[in-house]
N, C-alpha and C positions, 0 to 999 in steps of 0.2 A: 456390330459384332454379334455372333451367334453363340449362345450358351448351350452346351450339350449336357443333358440330364442323363445320369446313369440309368440303365434299364434293369439292373439287378439290385437285390437287397441283401446279398450275402456278405457285404463288406462290414467290418466292425463299425459301430456307431462312432460318430465324431466325438472327441473328448468334450466333456461338459465344461462350461465356464466355471469360474471359481466357486459358485455356490448354487448351481441348479440341481445337483444331486446330493445325496448323502444326508446326514442329520443336520438339522437346523435348530437355532434357538427359537423360542416362542415369544412373540411380541404382540402387543395390542396398543391401541391409541392411548389407553390409560397409563401405559408404561413411560410416556414421554411428556416433557414440558419444553416450552420455548418462551424465553423471557427476553424482552428488548430493553436495553439501556442506552441512554444518549439520544441524540437527534441528528438528522442530516447526515453528513459524511462521517460523523463520529458515532453513528448508531451501530450497536452490536447486538446480535441475537445469540444468546447462549442456549444451546440445545442440550438437555440432559435426559437420560433415560436408561433403559436396559431391557434385558430379556432373561428368560429362564432357559439356560443352555443344558444340553444333554449330558455333559460331563464337566469335570473340573478342568481348568486350563484354557478356556476359550477367551478370546479377546474380541472386542468390538471396536470399529472405527467409523467415523462420520466424515465424508468428504463432500465438498461442493460438487453438485451434479450438473449445474448449469452456469458455469462461469462465462462471462462475456455477454453476448446478446441474450436477453431474457424475454421470451414471448409472453410471459405472465408475470409482470413486475410485483403483483401482490403475493406471489408464491416464491418462497425460497426452496429450491429442490436440493436435497442432500441424499447421498447414497450411503446406505448402511452396509458395511462389509463385516462379515463374520470371519474370524480368524481361528480355525480349528486348532486344537492342541496337537503337538507332535506325539504326545503320549496320552491317549485317552483311556488309560486303564482304570482310572477312578470314575466308574459309572455312577455318578450321583448328580441329580439335578442341581444346577448352580446358578444363582442370581449373578448376572454379569452386567456391569454398568458401563456407560459410554457418556462422554461429554465433549463438546466442541463449541467454538464461538466463531461466528461468521459476521462479516461486515455487510450490512444491507440497510438501505435508507427507506425502503417502502413496503417490505413484506408484512402481510397480516397473517400469514400462515406459513408453516414449514411442511413440505411434503417429503416424508421419509420414504425413499425408494429402496427396493430390494431386487435382486436378480432372479428371485424364485417365487415371488408372491406379489399381491396387489400392494400399492403404496399406502402409507398411513398419513393422513393430514392431521396437523397439530396446530391449533390456533396460537398466534403469538400474543403474549400478554405483556403490556408495558409495565416495567418495574416502577413502582412509586417510591420516590426517595423516603427512606426511613422505615419502609415496611419490611425490608429484608427479603422480598420475594425473589430477587435475583440470587440470593445466597442459599436458597433451599436446593440441596443437591439430591434429595430423595425423589424417587420416581414412583 
């Protein structure tokens, strides 16, 4: 099958995906933690963190980005989605938190992916019973 490429550039640009354009929250590796509890099929990795968003009302979500066949079993890939507010009239930098738990029996790092920037790798720390490491929600 032959693909025909357009020869002009006057058409409007294609719509951007959900987060390639516009304002974004600021994130760094220091903003995230990944703590594993349990073992084998019962092992869970709790990812907590957040970013500094450009206005009040932002939401953040983490979704599994590589369910099924995993080419790198030592890495759990998650997609961070930024959910802009419907009313961004309050232009004040706002800390916005996110938390999610994933079942994974082998990952030693979590790779947080974005649609608009390079991913952030976060090492997985095993929770030691009695230390409360897994209960620390601060980022």
